[in-house]
N, CA, C and O atoms as a Maestro MAE file, in Angstrom:
{
 s_m_m2io_version
 :::
 2.0.0
}

f_m_ct {
 s_m_title
 :::
 protein
 m_atom[212] {
  # First column is atom index #
  i_m_mmod_type
  r_m_x_coord
  r_m_y_coord
  r_m_z_coord
  i_m_residue_number
  s_m_chain_name
  s_m_pdb_residue_name
  s_m_pdb_atom_name
  i_m_atomic_number
  :::
  1 25 -4.994 1.192 18.539 1 A "MET " " N  " 7
  2 3 -4.765 1.903 17.143 1 A "MET " " CA " 6
  3 2 -5.273 0.935 15.875 1 A "MET " " C  " 6
  4 15 -5.237 -0.293 15.806 1 A "MET " " O  " 8
  5 25 -5.796 1.980 14.824 2 A "ASP " " N  " 7
  6 3 -6.091 0.961 14.020 2 A "ASP " " CA " 6
  7 2 -5.103 1.463 12.488 2 A "ASP " " C  " 6
  8 15 -4.781 2.624 12.237 2 A "ASP " " O  " 8
  9 25 -4.826 0.439 11.768 3 A "ILE " " N  " 7
  10 3 -3.887 0.058 11.170 3 A "ILE " " CA " 6
  11 2 -4.516 1.239 9.670 3 A "ILE " " C  " 6
  12 15 -5.698 1.444 9.392 3 A "ILE " " O  " 8
  13 25 -3.716 1.623 9.198 4 A "PRO " " N  " 7
  14 3 -4.079 2.596 8.159 4 A "PRO " " CA " 6
  15 2 -4.471 1.511 6.957 4 A "PRO " " C  " 6
  16 15 -3.656 0.588 6.987 4 A "PRO " " O  " 8
  17 25 -5.409 1.344 5.969 5 A "SER " " N  " 7
  18 3 -5.117 1.016 4.647 5 A "SER " " CA " 6
  19 2 -5.810 1.325 3.455 5 A "SER " " C  " 6
  20 15 -6.955 1.179 3.025 5 A "SER " " O  " 8
  21 25 -4.695 1.821 3.047 6 A "ILE " " N  " 7
  22 3 -4.383 2.739 1.661 6 A "ILE " " CA " 6
  23 2 -4.519 2.158 0.342 6 A "ILE " " C  " 6
  24 15 -3.638 1.507 -0.219 6 A "ILE " " O  " 8
  25 25 -5.277 2.334 0.033 7 A "ASP " " N  " 7
  26 3 -5.851 2.151 -1.556 7 A "ASP " " CA " 6
  27 2 -4.525 2.748 -2.639 7 A "ASP " " C  " 6
  28 15 -4.628 3.875 -3.122 7 A "ASP " " O  " 8
  29 25 -3.276 1.849 -2.951 8 A "ILE " " N  " 7
  30 3 -2.640 2.724 -4.188 8 A "ILE " " CA " 6
  31 2 -3.006 2.852 -5.448 8 A "ILE " " C  " 6
  32 15 -2.174 3.325 -6.222 8 A "ILE " " O  " 8
  33 25 -4.273 2.481 -5.935 9 A "ALA " " N  " 7
  34 3 -4.547 2.050 -7.274 9 A "ALA " " CA " 6
  35 2 -4.685 3.824 -7.896 9 A "ALA " " C  " 6
  36 15 -4.422 3.832 -9.099 9 A "ALA " " O  " 8
  37 25 -4.980 5.064 -7.428 10 A "PRO " " N  " 7
  38 3 -4.886 6.181 -8.147 10 A "PRO " " CA " 6
  39 2 -3.318 6.794 -7.941 10 A "PRO " " C  " 6
  40 15 -2.977 7.902 -8.354 10 A "PRO " " O  " 8
  41 25 -2.522 5.943 -7.291 11 A "PHE " " N  " 7
  42 3 -1.196 6.373 -7.430 11 A "PHE " " CA " 6
  43 2 -1.008 5.877 -8.999 11 A "PHE " " C  " 6
  44 15 -0.783 6.568 -9.992 11 A "PHE " " O  " 8
  45 25 -1.179 4.415 -8.882 12 A "LEU " " N  " 7
  46 3 -0.489 3.663 -9.855 12 A "LEU " " CA " 6
  47 2 -1.459 4.070 -11.466 12 A "LEU " " C  " 6
  48 15 -1.222 3.628 -12.590 12 A "LEU " " O  " 8
  49 25 -1.872 4.433 -11.309 13 A "ASP " " N  " 7
  50 3 -3.331 4.932 -12.990 13 A "ASP " " CA " 6
  51 2 -2.977 6.415 -13.359 13 A "ASP " " C  " 6
  52 15 -3.388 6.934 -14.397 13 A "ASP " " O  " 8
  53 25 -1.957 7.254 -12.178 14 A "GLY " " N  " 7
  54 3 -1.865 8.317 -12.297 14 A "GLY " " CA " 6
  55 2 -2.675 9.433 -11.917 14 A "GLY " " C  " 6
  56 15 -2.219 10.576 -11.906 14 A "GLY " " O  " 8
  57 25 -4.033 9.118 -11.558 15 A "THR " " N  " 7
  58 3 -5.152 10.131 -11.296 15 A "THR " " CA " 6
  59 2 -5.006 11.008 -9.868 15 A "THR " " C  " 6
  60 15 -5.219 12.213 -9.732 15 A "THR " " O  " 8
  61 25 -4.645 10.197 -9.007 16 A "ASN " " N  " 7
  62 3 -3.863 11.181 -7.637 16 A "ASN " " CA " 6
  63 2 -2.990 11.085 -6.588 16 A "ASN " " C  " 6
  64 15 -3.081 11.212 -5.367 16 A "ASN " " O  " 8
  65 25 -1.873 10.755 -7.595 17 A "LYS " " N  " 7
  66 3 -0.743 10.651 -7.092 17 A "LYS " " CA " 6
  67 2 -0.380 11.142 -5.839 17 A "LYS " " C  " 6
  68 15 0.108 10.392 -4.993 17 A "LYS " " O  " 8
  69 25 -0.582 12.406 -5.622 18 A "ARG " " N  " 7
  70 3 -0.478 13.320 -4.818 18 A "ARG " " CA " 6
  71 2 -0.952 12.975 -3.351 18 A "ARG " " C  " 6
  72 15 -0.358 12.852 -2.279 18 A "ARG " " O  " 8
  73 25 -2.733 12.833 -3.889 19 A "SER " " N  " 7
  74 3 -3.132 12.014 -2.249 19 A "SER " " CA " 6
  75 2 -2.695 10.903 -1.980 19 A "SER " " C  " 6
  76 15 -2.927 10.639 -0.801 19 A "SER " " O  " 8
  77 25 -2.022 9.890 -2.650 20 A "VAL " " N  " 7
  78 3 -1.992 8.583 -1.884 20 A "VAL " " CA " 6
  79 2 -0.005 8.918 -1.519 20 A "VAL " " C  " 6
  80 15 0.721 8.313 -0.730 20 A "VAL " " O  " 8
  81 25 0.282 9.886 -2.297 21 A "SER " " N  " 7
  82 3 1.955 9.711 -1.499 21 A "SER " " CA " 6
  83 2 1.845 10.215 0.273 21 A "SER " " C  " 6
  84 15 2.387 9.713 1.258 21 A "SER " " O  " 8
  85 25 0.768 11.581 0.135 22 A "ASN " " N  " 7
  86 3 0.797 12.114 1.485 22 A "ASN " " CA " 6
  87 2 0.317 10.867 2.497 22 A "ASN " " C  " 6
  88 15 0.781 10.522 3.584 22 A "ASN " " O  " 8
  89 25 -0.803 10.323 1.707 23 A "ARG " " N  " 7
  90 3 -1.478 9.065 2.856 23 A "ARG " " CA " 6
  91 2 -0.263 8.278 3.244 23 A "ARG " " C  " 6
  92 15 0.078 8.229 4.426 23 A "ARG " " O  " 8
  93 25 0.268 7.788 2.497 24 A "VAL " " N  " 7
  94 3 1.350 6.655 2.959 24 A "VAL " " CA " 6
  95 2 2.605 7.386 3.301 24 A "VAL " " C  " 6
  96 15 3.301 6.598 3.941 24 A "VAL " " O  " 8
  97 25 3.219 8.543 3.166 25 A "ALA " " N  " 7
  98 3 4.047 9.176 4.080 25 A "ALA " " CA " 6
  99 2 3.499 9.699 5.434 25 A "ALA " " C  " 6
  100 15 4.103 9.826 6.499 25 A "ALA " " O  " 8
  101 25 2.230 9.966 5.137 26 A "ALA " " N  " 7
  102 3 1.800 10.224 7.373 26 A "ALA " " CA " 6
  103 2 1.851 9.086 7.966 26 A "ALA " " C  " 6
  104 15 2.658 8.992 8.891 26 A "ALA " " O  " 8
  105 25 0.951 7.814 7.589 27 A "SER " " N  " 7
  106 3 1.105 6.297 7.818 27 A "SER " " CA " 6
  107 2 2.333 6.380 8.735 27 A "SER " " C  " 6
  108 15 2.432 6.630 9.937 27 A "SER " " O  " 8
  109 25 3.402 6.038 7.615 28 A "CYS " " N  " 7
  110 3 4.923 6.153 7.965 28 A "CYS " " CA " 6
  111 2 5.304 6.682 9.372 28 A "CYS " " C  " 6
  112 15 5.636 6.064 10.384 28 A "CYS " " O  " 8
  113 25 5.122 8.331 9.077 29 A "GLN " " N  " 7
  114 3 5.325 9.116 10.035 29 A "GLN " " CA " 6
  115 2 4.951 8.920 11.552 29 A "GLN " " C  " 6
  116 15 5.689 9.106 12.520 29 A "GLN " " O  " 8
  117 25 3.240 8.377 11.541 30 A "ASP " " N  " 7
  118 3 2.236 8.800 12.552 30 A "ASP " " CA " 6
  119 2 2.149 6.837 13.078 30 A "ASP " " C  " 6
  120 15 1.739 6.823 14.239 30 A "ASP " " O  " 8
  121 25 2.232 6.354 12.914 31 A "ILE " " N  " 7
  122 3 1.870 5.027 12.634 31 A "ILE " " CA " 6
  123 2 3.419 3.627 12.678 31 A "ILE " " C  " 6
  124 15 3.567 2.835 13.610 31 A "ILE " " O  " 8
  125 25 4.383 3.704 11.370 32 A "GLY " " N  " 7
  126 3 5.439 3.061 10.775 32 A "GLY " " CA " 6
  127 2 4.663 2.375 10.058 32 A "GLY " " C  " 6
  128 15 5.403 1.860 9.219 32 A "GLY " " O  " 8
  129 25 3.442 1.993 9.837 33 A "PHE " " N  " 7
  130 3 3.165 1.066 9.003 33 A "PHE " " CA " 6
  131 2 1.819 1.262 8.255 33 A "PHE " " C  " 6
  132 15 1.174 2.305 8.356 33 A "PHE " " O  " 8
  133 25 1.461 0.290 7.560 34 A "LEU " " N  " 7
  134 3 0.569 -0.007 6.612 34 A "LEU " " CA " 6
  135 2 0.080 -0.517 6.011 34 A "LEU " " C  " 6
  136 15 0.825 -1.484 5.847 34 A "LEU " " O  " 8
  137 25 -0.956 -0.712 5.285 35 A "VAL " " N  " 7
  138 3 -1.494 -2.353 4.391 35 A "VAL " " CA " 6
  139 2 -1.519 -1.154 2.972 35 A "VAL " " C  " 6
  140 15 -1.782 0.048 2.922 35 A "VAL " " O  " 8
  141 25 -1.327 -1.628 2.484 36 A "ILE " " N  " 7
  142 3 -1.245 -1.444 0.833 36 A "ILE " " CA " 6
  143 2 -2.365 -2.201 0.326 36 A "ILE " " C  " 6
  144 15 -2.432 -3.421 0.476 36 A "ILE " " O  " 8
  145 25 -3.472 -1.346 -0.421 37 A "LYS " " N  " 7
  146 3 -4.666 -2.370 -1.185 37 A "LYS " " CA " 6
  147 2 -4.050 -1.942 -2.915 37 A "LYS " " C  " 6
  148 15 -2.989 -1.395 -3.215 37 A "LYS " " O  " 8
  149 25 -5.081 -2.394 -3.752 38 A "GLY " " N  " 7
  150 3 -4.724 -1.844 -4.491 38 A "GLY " " CA " 6
  151 2 -3.656 -1.944 -5.742 38 A "GLY " " C  " 6
  152 15 -3.830 -1.696 -6.935 38 A "GLY " " O  " 8
  153 25 -2.406 -2.430 -4.985 39 A "HIS " " N  " 7
  154 3 -1.324 -3.188 -5.843 39 A "HIS " " CA " 6
  155 2 -1.584 -3.489 -7.090 39 A "HIS " " C  " 6
  156 15 -0.917 -3.068 -8.035 39 A "HIS " " O  " 8
  157 25 -2.915 -4.500 -7.223 40 A "GLY " " N  " 7
  158 3 -2.565 -5.362 -8.513 40 A "GLY " " CA " 6
  159 2 -1.605 -6.243 -8.389 40 A "GLY " " C  " 6
  160 15 -1.140 -6.618 -9.465 40 A "GLY " " O  " 8
  161 25 -1.193 -6.658 -7.536 41 A "LEU " " N  " 7
  162 3 -0.662 -8.315 -7.406 41 A "LEU " " CA " 6
  163 2 -1.354 -9.734 -7.019 41 A "LEU " " C  " 6
  164 15 -2.146 -10.051 -6.131 41 A "LEU " " O  " 8
  165 25 -1.023 -10.107 -7.563 42 A "LYS " " N  " 7
  166 3 -1.442 -11.721 -7.832 42 A "LYS " " CA " 6
  167 2 -1.677 -12.605 -6.795 42 A "LYS " " C  " 6
  168 15 -0.561 -12.989 -6.447 42 A "LYS " " O  " 8
  169 25 -2.663 -13.226 -5.998 43 A "ASP " " N  " 7
  170 3 -2.453 -14.193 -4.908 43 A "ASP " " CA " 6
  171 2 -0.964 -15.479 -4.772 43 A "ASP " " C  " 6
  172 15 -0.587 -16.169 -3.824 43 A "ASP " " O  " 8
  173 25 -0.567 -15.366 -5.879 44 A "PRO " " N  " 7
  174 3 0.178 -16.123 -6.143 44 A "PRO " " CA " 6
  175 2 1.295 -16.060 -6.337 44 A "PRO " " C  " 6
  176 15 2.223 -16.867 -6.387 44 A "PRO " " O  " 8
  177 25 1.110 -14.447 -6.513 45 A "ILE " " N  " 7
  178 3 3.160 -13.534 -6.645 45 A "ILE " " CA " 6
  179 2 3.040 -13.515 -4.904 45 A "ILE " " C  " 6
  180 15 4.149 -13.685 -4.398 45 A "ILE " " O  " 8
  181 25 2.239 -13.393 -4.177 46 A "LEU " " N  " 7
  182 3 2.492 -12.926 -2.981 46 A "LEU " " CA " 6
  183 2 2.309 -13.955 -2.420 46 A "LEU " " C  " 6
  184 15 2.465 -13.594 -1.254 46 A "LEU " " O  " 8
  185 25 2.035 -15.244 -2.374 47 A "GLN " " N  " 7
  186 3 2.525 -16.409 -1.566 47 A "GLN " " CA " 6
  187 2 3.544 -16.682 -1.942 47 A "GLN " " C  " 6
  188 15 4.312 -16.946 -1.016 47 A "GLN " " O  " 8
  189 25 4.139 -16.788 -3.300 48 A "ASN " " N  " 7
  190 3 5.878 -17.361 -3.842 48 A "ASN " " CA " 6
  191 2 7.044 -15.913 -2.743 48 A "ASN " " C  " 6
  192 15 8.199 -16.009 -2.329 48 A "ASN " " O  " 8
  193 25 6.240 -14.992 -2.653 49 A "THR " " N  " 7
  194 3 7.264 -14.037 -1.909 49 A "THR " " CA " 6
  195 2 6.999 -14.391 -0.417 49 A "THR " " C  " 6
  196 15 8.029 -14.285 0.250 49 A "THR " " O  " 8
  197 25 5.950 -14.765 0.266 50 A "PHE " " N  " 7
  198 3 6.007 -14.974 1.235 50 A "PHE " " CA " 6
  199 2 6.176 -16.600 1.691 50 A "PHE " " C  " 6
  200 15 5.962 -17.009 2.832 50 A "PHE " " O  " 8
  201 25 6.553 -17.330 0.688 51 A "ASP " " N  " 7
  202 3 7.236 -18.875 0.996 51 A "ASP " " CA " 6
  203 2 8.808 -19.059 0.954 51 A "ASP " " C  " 6
  204 15 9.547 -19.849 1.542 51 A "ASP " " O  " 8
  205 25 9.131 -17.715 -0.245 52 A "PHE " " N  " 7
  206 3 10.609 -17.309 -0.044 52 A "PHE " " CA " 6
  207 2 11.258 -17.129 0.729 52 A "PHE " " C  " 6
  208 15 12.387 -17.619 0.752 52 A "PHE " " O  " 8
  209 25 10.503 -15.889 2.217 53 A "ILE " " N  " 7
  210 3 10.607 -15.664 3.121 53 A "ILE " " CA " 6
  211 2 11.032 -16.182 3.831 53 A "ILE " " C  " 6
  212 15 11.083 -15.734 4.976 53 A "ILE " " O  " 8
  :::
 }
 m_bond[211] {
  # First column is bond index #
  i_m_from
  i_m_to
  i_m_order
  :::
  1 1 2 1
  2 2 3 1
  3 3 4 2
  4 3 5 1
  5 5 6 1
  6 6 7 1
  7 7 8 2
  8 7 9 1
  9 9 10 1
  10 10 11 1
  11 11 12 2
  12 11 13 1
  13 13 14 1
  14 14 15 1
  15 15 16 2
  16 15 17 1
  17 17 18 1
  18 18 19 1
  19 19 20 2
  20 19 21 1
  21 21 22 1
  22 22 23 1
  23 23 24 2
  24 23 25 1
  25 25 26 1
  26 26 27 1
  27 27 28 2
  28 27 29 1
  29 29 30 1
  30 30 31 1
  31 31 32 2
  32 31 33 1
  33 33 34 1
  34 34 35 1
  35 35 36 2
  36 35 37 1
  37 37 38 1
  38 38 39 1
  39 39 40 2
  40 39 41 1
  41 41 42 1
  42 42 43 1
  43 43 44 2
  44 43 45 1
  45 45 46 1
  46 46 47 1
  47 47 48 2
  48 47 49 1
  49 49 50 1
  50 50 51 1
  51 51 52 2
  52 51 53 1
  53 53 54 1
  54 54 55 1
  55 55 56 2
  56 55 57 1
  57 57 58 1
  58 58 59 1
  59 59 60 2
  60 59 61 1
  61 61 62 1
  62 62 63 1
  63 63 64 2
  64 63 65 1
  65 65 66 1
  66 66 67 1
  67 67 68 2
  68 67 69 1
  69 69 70 1
  70 70 71 1
  71 71 72 2
  72 71 73 1
  73 73 74 1
  74 74 75 1
  75 75 76 2
  76 75 77 1
  77 77 78 1
  78 78 79 1
  79 79 80 2
  80 79 81 1
  81 81 82 1
  82 82 83 1
  83 83 84 2
  84 83 85 1
  85 85 86 1
  86 86 87 1
  87 87 88 2
  88 87 89 1
  89 89 90 1
  90 90 91 1
  91 91 92 2
  92 91 93 1
  93 93 94 1
  94 94 95 1
  95 95 96 2
  96 95 97 1
  97 97 98 1
  98 98 99 1
  99 99 100 2
  100 99 101 1
  101 101 102 1
  102 102 103 1
  103 103 104 2
  104 103 105 1
  105 105 106 1
  106 106 107 1
  107 107 108 2
  108 107 109 1
  109 109 110 1
  110 110 111 1
  111 111 112 2
  112 111 113 1
  113 113 114 1
  114 114 115 1
  115 115 116 2
  116 115 117 1
  117 117 118 1
  118 118 119 1
  119 119 120 2
  120 119 121 1
  121 121 122 1
  122 122 123 1
  123 123 124 2
  124 123 125 1
  125 125 126 1
  126 126 127 1
  127 127 128 2
  128 127 129 1
  129 129 130 1
  130 130 131 1
  131 131 132 2
  132 131 133 1
  133 133 134 1
  134 134 135 1
  135 135 136 2
  136 135 137 1
  137 137 138 1
  138 138 139 1
  139 139 140 2
  140 139 141 1
  141 141 142 1
  142 142 143 1
  143 143 144 2
  144 143 145 1
  145 145 146 1
  146 146 147 1
  147 147 148 2
  148 147 149 1
  149 149 150 1
  150 150 151 1
  151 151 152 2
  152 151 153 1
  153 153 154 1
  154 154 155 1
  155 155 156 2
  156 155 157 1
  157 157 158 1
  158 158 159 1
  159 159 160 2
  160 159 161 1
  161 161 162 1
  162 162 163 1
  163 163 164 2
  164 163 165 1
  165 165 166 1
  166 166 167 1
  167 167 168 2
  168 167 169 1
  169 169 170 1
  170 170 171 1
  171 171 172 2
  172 171 173 1
  173 173 174 1
  174 174 175 1
  175 175 176 2
  176 175 177 1
  177 177 178 1
  178 178 179 1
  179 179 180 2
  180 179 181 1
  181 181 182 1
  182 182 183 1
  183 183 184 2
  184 183 185 1
  185 185 186 1
  186 186 187 1
  187 187 188 2
  188 187 189 1
  189 189 190 1
  190 190 191 1
  191 191 192 2
  192 191 193 1
  193 193 194 1
  194 194 195 1
  195 195 196 2
  196 195 197 1
  197 197 198 1
  198 198 199 1
  199 199 200 2
  200 199 201 1
  201 201 202 1
  202 202 203 1
  203 203 204 2
  204 203 205 1
  205 205 206 1
  206 206 207 1
  207 207 208 2
  208 207 209 1
  209 209 210 1
  210 210 211 1
  211 211 212 2
  :::
 }
}
């Protein structure tokens, strides 16, 4: 089973909210998880989050 990788940039910039929402919902329902790309978070922010956990 491949993990879906979804670019959410079109959702964030408003160009394609419905399509991104549908793909996220389908991934959650069908598989239970996904990889999110295009979120705009910088590596230091992500690393601080992982360090905190």
